[in-house]
C-alpha positions as CSV (number, residue, x, y, z in Angstrom):
1,M,-27.7,-13.2,41.9
2,P,-24.7,-14.7,40.0
3,N,-21.4,-12.9,40.2
4,T,-20.9,-11.6,36.7
5,S,-17.5,-10.0,37.5
6,I,-15.7,-13.3,37.1
7,Y,-17.1,-13.7,33.6
8,Y,-15.9,-10.3,32.5
9,Q,-12.5,-10.8,34.0
10,H,-11.9,-14.0,32.1
11,R,-13.7,-13.2,28.9
12,E,-11.6,-13.8,25.8
13,P,-10.6,-10.6,24.0
14,S,-12.1,-10.0,20.6
15,P,-9.9,-10.7,17.5
16,L,-9.5,-7.0,16.9
17,R,-8.4,-6.5,20.5
18,Q,-5.9,-9.4,20.2
19,L,-4.5,-7.8,17.1
20,W,-4.1,-4.5,18.7
21,L,-2.4,-6.0,21.8
22,H,0.0,-7.9,19.5
23,I,0.9,-4.6,17.7
24,T,1.4,-2.6,20.9
25,A,3.8,-5.3,22.1
26,N,6.1,-4.6,19.2
27,P,7.7,-1.1,19.5
28,F,8.7,-1.1,15.8
29,A,5.2,-1.9,14.7
30,M,3.9,0.9,16.9
31,V,6.3,3.4,15.4
32,A,5.2,2.3,11.9
33,F,1.6,2.6,12.9
34,Y,2.0,6.1,14.1
35,I,3.9,7.1,11.0
36,I,1.3,5.6,8.7
37,A,-1.5,7.2,10.7
38,G,0.3,10.5,10.6
39,I,0.8,10.4,6.9
40,M,-2.8,9.5,6.3
41,V,-4.0,12.4,8.5
42,L,-1.7,14.8,6.7
43,M,-2.9,13.4,3.3
44,V,-6.6,14.1,4.3
45,L,-5.9,17.5,5.8
46,S,-3.3,18.6,3.2
47,P,-5.6,21.2,1.6
48,L,-6.2,22.8,5.0
49,I,-2.7,22.6,6.7
50,S,-0.4,23.3,3.7
51,P,1.2,26.7,4.0
52,F,0.8,27.4,0.3
53,S,-0.7,25.9,-2.8
54,S,1.4,23.3,-4.5
55,E,1.8,25.4,-7.6
56,T,2.3,28.8,-6.0
57,Q,5.7,30.3,-7.2
58,F,7.8,32.8,-5.3
59,S,10.1,34.3,-7.9
60,D,12.2,36.0,-5.2
61,H,12.8,32.8,-3.3
62,V,14.0,30.3,-5.9
63,L,16.0,27.4,-4.3
64,Q,15.5,28.9,-0.9
65,P,17.4,26.8,1.7
66,P,15.5,25.2,4.6
67,A,14.7,27.3,7.7
68,W,17.6,25.9,9.8
69,H,20.1,27.0,7.1
70,A,21.8,30.4,7.6
71,E,20.0,31.8,4.5
72,G,16.7,30.1,5.2
73,Q,13.4,31.6,6.2
74,I,10.9,30.2,8.7
75,R,8.0,30.7,6.2
76,F,9.7,28.1,3.9
77,L,10.4,25.4,6.5
78,F,11.9,22.9,4.1
79,G,13.0,25.3,1.4
80,T,11.8,25.8,-2.1
81,D,12.5,24.2,-5.5
82,D,13.9,25.7,-8.7
83,L,10.6,27.5,-9.5
84,G,10.2,28.9,-6.0
85,R,7.5,26.5,-4.9
86,D,7.3,25.6,-1.2
87,L,8.6,22.0,-0.8
88,L,6.6,21.2,2.3
89,S,3.4,22.2,0.6
90,R,4.2,20.1,-2.4
91,V,5.0,17.0,-0.4
92,L,1.8,17.4,1.6
93,H,-0.3,17.7,-1.5
94,G,1.8,15.0,-3.2
95,S,0.8,12.4,-0.6
96,V,-2.6,12.1,-2.4
97,Y,-0.8,11.0,-5.5
98,S,1.9,8.9,-3.8
99,L,-0.3,7.2,-1.1
100,G,-3.9,7.8,-1.8
101,Y,-4.0,6.6,-5.4
102,P,-1.8,3.6,-4.7
103,L,-4.1,2.7,-1.9
104,L,-7.1,3.0,-4.1
105,A,-5.5,0.8,-6.8
106,T,-4.5,-1.8,-4.3
107,L,-8.0,-2.1,-2.8
108,L,-9.5,-2.4,-6.3
109,A,-6.9,-5.0,-7.3
110,A,-7.5,-6.9,-4.1
111,V,-11.3,-7.1,-4.6
112,I,-10.9,-8.4,-8.1
113,G,-7.9,-10.6,-7.5
114,I,-9.3,-12.2,-4.3
115,S,-12.6,-13.0,-6.0
116,I,-10.9,-14.6,-9.0
117,G,-8.3,-16.4,-6.9
118,A,-11.0,-17.8,-4.5
119,W,-13.0,-19.1,-7.4
120,A,-10.0,-20.6,-9.1
121,G,-8.7,-22.1,-5.8
122,M,-11.9,-24.1,-5.5
123,S,-11.9,-25.1,-9.1
124,Q,-10.2,-28.2,-10.6
125,G,-9.2,-29.5,-14.0
126,V,-8.6,-27.5,-17.1
127,Q,-9.7,-24.1,-15.6
128,S,-7.3,-24.3,-12.7
129,S,-4.4,-25.5,-14.9
130,T,-4.9,-22.9,-17.5
131,L,-5.1,-20.1,-15.0
132,N,-1.9,-21.4,-13.3
133,H,0.1,-21.3,-16.6
134,L,-1.2,-17.8,-17.4
135,L,-0.3,-16.5,-14.0
136,D,3.2,-18.0,-14.3
137,V,3.7,-16.1,-17.5
138,L,2.4,-12.8,-16.1
139,L,4.3,-13.1,-12.8
140,S,7.6,-13.8,-14.6
141,I,7.5,-10.2,-15.9
142,P,8.6,-7.6,-13.3
143,S,5.7,-5.4,-12.2
144,L,7.4,-2.2,-13.2
145,L,8.2,-3.5,-16.7
146,L,4.6,-4.7,-17.2
147,A,3.4,-1.3,-16.0
148,L,5.7,0.4,-18.5
149,V,4.3,-1.7,-21.3
150,I,0.7,-0.7,-20.4
151,I,1.6,3.0,-20.1
152,A,3.4,2.8,-23.5
153,I,0.1,1.6,-25.0
154,L,-2.3,3.9,-23.1
155,G,-0.1,7.0,-22.7
156,P,1.3,8.8,-19.6
157,A,-1.6,10.2,-17.6
158,L,-2.9,9.8,-14.0
159,H,-5.9,7.6,-15.0
160,N,-3.7,5.4,-17.2
161,V,-1.3,5.0,-14.4
162,M,-4.1,3.8,-12.1
163,I,-5.2,1.3,-14.7
164,A,-1.7,0.0,-15.3
165,I,-1.0,-0.4,-11.5
166,T,-4.3,-2.1,-10.9
167,L,-3.8,-4.5,-13.8
168,V,-0.3,-5.3,-12.6
169,L,-1.4,-6.1,-9.1
170,I,-4.4,-8.3,-9.9
171,P,-2.3,-11.4,-11.0
172,Q,-0.4,-11.2,-7.8
173,F,-3.6,-11.4,-5.7
174,I,-5.0,-14.1,-7.9
175,H,-1.8,-16.2,-7.5
176,S,-1.4,-15.9,-3.7
177,V,-5.2,-16.4,-3.0
178,H,-5.4,-19.3,-5.5
179,N,-2.5,-21.1,-3.9
180,A,-3.8,-20.5,-0.4
181,F,-7.3,-21.9,-1.2
182,Y,-5.8,-24.8,-3.1
183,E,-3.8,-25.8,0.0
184,E,-6.8,-25.4,2.4
185,R,-9.6,-27.0,0.4
186,N,-8.6,-30.6,1.0
187,K,-7.9,-30.3,4.7
188,E,-10.0,-32.2,7.3
189,Y,-12.0,-29.2,8.5
190,V,-13.0,-28.3,5.0
191,V,-14.0,-31.9,4.1
192,A,-16.0,-32.1,7.4
193,S,-17.8,-28.9,6.4
194,K,-18.6,-30.4,3.0
195,L,-20.0,-33.5,4.6
196,N,-22.2,-31.3,6.9
197,G,-23.8,-29.9,3.7
198,C,-22.2,-26.5,3.7
199,T,-22.7,-24.5,0.5
200,R,-19.8,-23.4,-1.7
201,W,-20.3,-19.8,-0.7
202,Y,-20.2,-20.7,3.0
203,L,-17.1,-22.7,2.5
204,L,-15.4,-19.8,0.7
205,T,-16.4,-17.0,3.1
206,R,-16.9,-18.7,6.5
207,V,-14.7,-21.8,6.5
208,I,-11.6,-21.2,4.4
209,F,-11.2,-17.5,4.1
210,P,-10.7,-16.8,7.9
211,N,-7.8,-19.2,7.8
212,I,-6.0,-17.5,5.0
213,T,-6.3,-13.9,6.2
214,S,-2.6,-13.8,7.0
215,V,-1.9,-14.5,3.3
216,V,-4.3,-11.8,2.2
217,V,-2.8,-9.2,4.7
218,M,0.7,-10.0,3.6
219,Q,-0.3,-9.7,-0.1
220,I,-2.1,-6.4,0.5
221,T,1.0,-5.0,2.3
222,F,3.3,-6.2,-0.5
223,A,0.9,-4.9,-3.2
224,L,0.6,-1.4,-1.6
225,S,4.4,-1.1,-1.3
226,T,4.7,-2.2,-4.9
227,A,2.1,0.3,-6.0
228,I,3.7,3.2,-4.2
229,L,7.2,2.4,-5.6
230,D,5.9,1.7,-9.2
231,I,4.0,5.0,-9.3
232,A,7.0,6.8,-8.0
233,A,9.3,5.1,-10.5
234,L,6.9,5.9,-13.4
235,G,6.9,9.5,-12.2
236,F,10.7,9.5,-12.0
237,L,10.9,8.2,-15.6
238,G,8.5,10.9,-16.8
239,L,5.8,8.3,-17.7
240,G,3.6,8.5,-14.7
241,V,1.9,11.5,-13.1
242,Q,2.9,14.5,-15.1
243,A,4.2,17.9,-13.8
244,P,3.2,20.2,-12.2
245,A,1.4,17.5,-10.1
246,P,3.5,17.2,-6.9
247,E,3.9,13.4,-7.0
248,W,7.0,12.3,-5.0
249,G,8.6,10.4,-7.8
250,T,8.2,13.4,-10.2
251,M,9.6,15.7,-7.6
252,L,12.7,13.4,-7.2
253,A,13.2,13.5,-11.0
254,R,13.0,17.2,-11.1
255,S,15.4,17.7,-8.2
256,L,18.0,15.4,-9.7
257,D,19.6,18.2,-11.6
258,Q,20.0,20.3,-8.5
259,V,21.1,17.6,-6.1
260,Y,24.6,19.0,-5.6
261,L,23.6,22.7,-5.4
262,S,20.3,22.2,-3.5
263,P,20.1,18.7,-1.9
264,W,17.1,19.7,0.2
265,T,14.9,19.5,-2.9
266,M,15.5,15.7,-3.0
267,V,15.6,14.9,0.7
268,L,12.0,15.6,1.7
269,P,10.2,13.7,-1.0
270,G,12.8,10.9,-0.8
271,L,12.4,10.6,3.0
272,A,8.6,10.6,2.7
273,L,8.7,7.8,0.2
274,F,11.2,5.8,2.2
275,L,9.3,6.1,5.5
276,T,5.9,5.3,3.9
277,V,7.1,2.1,2.3
278,L,9.1,1.0,5.3
279,S,6.3,1.6,7.7
280,I,3.7,-0.2,5.6
281,N,6.0,-3.3,5.4
282,V,6.8,-3.3,9.2
283,L,3.1,-2.8,10.2
284,G,1.9,-5.4,7.6
285,D,4.4,-8.0,8.9
286,S,3.3,-7.4,12.5
287,V,-0.4,-7.8,11.5
288,R,0.3,-11.0,9.6
289,A,2.2,-12.5,12.6
290,A,-0.7,-11.6,14.9
291,I,-3.2,-13.3,12.7
292,Q,-1.1,-16.4,12.4
293,E,-0.7,-16.6,16.1
294,R,-4.4,-16.2,16.7
295,I,-5.1,-19.0,14.1
296,R,-2.6,-21.3,15.8
297,N,-4.1,-20.7,19.3
298,S,-7.7,-21.2,18.1
């Protein structure tokens, strides 16, 4: 009977296993992973673990300091705002607006943008040239400014913010995927696949796309960070998610007037926003580096 233990000892790890090993080797990436995972868990469980409702007001505890302050109370761990609402509860509920909705907009924009970008990257002639010029015009406009224009037309509301952010992100995905496909389509391995009779769909999904996954991951990371910051900026300007919704940017705007008297009202939502964006960027960069390393070694 053959000795199968040697086979299992020398078997090549799966791509997902290699990706995880690369992330675990980077302590900063692991910290970012745990922060993102923790925020995601808190977002999902926020209705169950929040001490209070995000709109519950305690008139006797307006601008209550955090629990570690001399005048603080343990029931309001991070204090209350100018209407007596528990800040911890509002930040937990606000993670749905500040992370959940940006994630949804990013995934929707990725599906649309990658599909159009892949089709355009394999096209030639007038279609490709026209799309390039149109993308150059759109990408020359800052994403926040473009979102402001869309919100000015549609009006400030949650569903309009989602539409604006999705429309802003789609050209970015189209541009990055289009360029990646354009660079890959004339390489030797693609030409060889064409000579072997591979269909256009097979070339897109099985030949070229696996070699540009690092570009896609990098773009998704950048787009998610952009979506989070743009939604927060729109909320801060009063054009995004409207009060009393506990969106982090809206909370920062409301606490701006009390920053000298009650700085704790700004610290928690600002810290949550900062850690979320930083962790996404660090983890995304580590995943992109792992994918590039796997492609080089294959």
